[in-house]
N, C-alpha and C positions, 0 to 999 in steps of 0.2 A: 531366393530372395526372401529375407526374413519378414514377418508381419509388420513390425515396427517401422520398417523402411518402406514397406508399400505404403503404409498409413501415413507417414510423414515426409517420405522422400528426403531430400536433404535437409540437413538441420537448418533451422531458420537462422541461427546465430552468424552462418555465412553470409546471409542477405542483410545483417544488421550491423555490420562492421564500420561503415562509412557514414552513419547518420550524423547530420550536423545542422545548426541553426534551431534545435527544437529547445525550448525552455520547460524544463521539468519541476515542479512542486512536489516534494516528498513529505506528507503530512503525517505525523503519528501522535498516539497518545500512548503512555507506558508509565506504569506505577512500579514494575519490577525491572524493567529493562529489556524484556523480550521484543517488544514491537519496536524498540529504540534500536536493537539489533538489526530486526527485519528491514528498517528504514533505511539504516547504513548500508547494508547489503544492496538495497534498489538504488541508493544513490550513486554507490560503486560502479554498478552495472551501467546506469544512465550516463555516467561520465565517460565510461569506455567507449560508447558509441557517439560521443562528441557533443552531448548535450549539456547546457547550462543548468547547473541545478541549485534548488534551494531546499535544504533540509530544515523542517521546521516542526515544533511541538505544538499541540494543541494546549491551551492555558490551562493549568491546575486550578480546579474549583473546591477541592477537599480543604477543610480546614486544617491547618498546620498542625494542630494537636492530633489529629486522625494520622497524618503522615508520620510525624515523628513517633507514634506508637507502634509502627511497623519498621522493622530495622532494614529491610529490603526497599521498601518504598522511600524511606527516609535517605538511604545510600543513593539511590537512583535520582532522586529528586535533586539532591546535591550536586551529583556528577553531572547532570545535564542542565545545570542554572544557567548556562551561558548558550545553549541552543535557543535561537529566536523562536518567539510566539507567532504562529501563524496568523495572517489578517486576510480578509475578504480581497483585499488588493493582491496579496500574493497569488491568490488562485486566478485572479483576472489577468494578471502577469503571465501565467503559466500556459502552454500549450498542453502538456501532459500533466496529470495529477494522479499521484499514487497514495492512497491511504495505508496506513497499519495500525490496527486497533485490536484492544482485547474485548472478549465477548463478555456482556453482562446479561445473564438470563436469555441468551438467544438474541441479545440486540446489542448496538453499539452502547459503549460507557456513556453517562451522562455529560461527561466533559466533552466529547464529540459532538453529542447532539446539541449542547449548548452552543457550540462554534457554528454547527450547520443552522442554527436558529437566527444566527446574527446577519445570514447572508442574503437575507430577503430582498434587499435593496439591489444587490449584484444580480439576483435572479431576475427580479422586476424588469431591470434594465438590459437584460439579455446577456450580460457579461461572463456567464458560466456556460454559455451554449457552445455547442461545436469542440469542447475539450474532449480530448481522450483520457478517459479515467479508467483506474483499476484499483482493487483492494485486496488486502491481506488481512488475517486475523489469527488471534490465539484463544485458547481456553486451557481450563485446568484438566480436561480430560477428553479423551478421543471423539466424543459425541457431545461436546459441550456447547455447541451452538455457533461453531465457527462458520458453517454456511449460511445459516440464517442471519449472521451478523454481517457478513459480505453482502448477502442479498439485500438486507435492509438500507446498506448504504447505496446500492446500485438503484433502488427505488427512488432514493432521493435525486441521483443523479439523472434519471428519466425525466424527473421534473425540470431539471435544469435544461435539459436538450442536449446533453453530454452524450458522448457515443462510448458506450463500456468497452474495454479492451481486456475481456477475460482471458486467461490463458489457453482455456479449452483443454484440447489434448493435441496442441500445435508442436509439442516437443516431448520424446520420452521422458524428459527429467520430472514431468508432472507425476508420471506413475512412481518413480522413485521417491517423490516427495509426498506420497499419500493418496494421489489421484484425486485431488479437489480441482475441478475444472472450472470453478469461480473464481478462484485467487488461492495462492499459497497459504496454508494455515499450519499451525503447530500446536502441539499439546504441551504443556508446562508442567513438570513434576513438582512436588512438595519443596525440592532444593531450588526451583527458580529455574532451572534449566530445561531446555528443549530435550524433549524425549526422543523425537526422530532424529535419525542420521542428520547431522548437522550440515555435512558436506552436501548431501542430497538437497535440504531445504536451501541451502545458500544457491545451488545451481537452479533451482526452481524460481528462487526470486530474481536471479539475474535474468533467466528467460523471461518472466513475466515484466520486470522493468524494460527491458529491451525491445519487447513486443510492443508495449504501450508506447514507448518513444517513437518507434516506427509507425504505429497507426496515428501517432499526433503528427508525425512528419507528412503524412498522406493528407491528414485533414489541413495542413497548413495551405494546400492548394485549393481546398474547398472554401476555406476562410478568406483567400485573398480577393 
């Protein structure tokens, strides 16, 4: 019997096939499109296990002139113009929340922080407590702050009273995708593409999303 089988036993995906009645908010910010892609994969996986999904973006706060000056940013901004902008009410609606954000000097981008800063009322009223939350991140090099960014998001979630559903090492796909136990993370090359094996990253995102939905399903009994 191999080491990974001893460590993980049966694949968790077998246990996640019939999850239903969980509402999942997939929230992302993306200038070049990477985190939009990760968010789409997460939404796809959550739907596969029967979750109702809202895929939403964080509002852009950068000046239009700055966006227009960067071709990839401008193209992605235009391509995702019809994606709904997330609100605090969307997070209140959700049982599970999955964030996908870029790294800015080891922290979340200002756009994401600005959104979080609007949630004081929801936090004060306890409307963000007992949610299952998880996060993913990207950066321009392998040690560009992906883990720190995810952990900074989780610090906020602890204040909410949410339950962090990190992937840990609950499935071998985590190793194949780079081994980040806090959440799936990627490196983005100068060409704007994910450096790591895309199939492995997609599998890791799928596992993380399904695990988060499964934790949220368990939490619904607690919240009842």
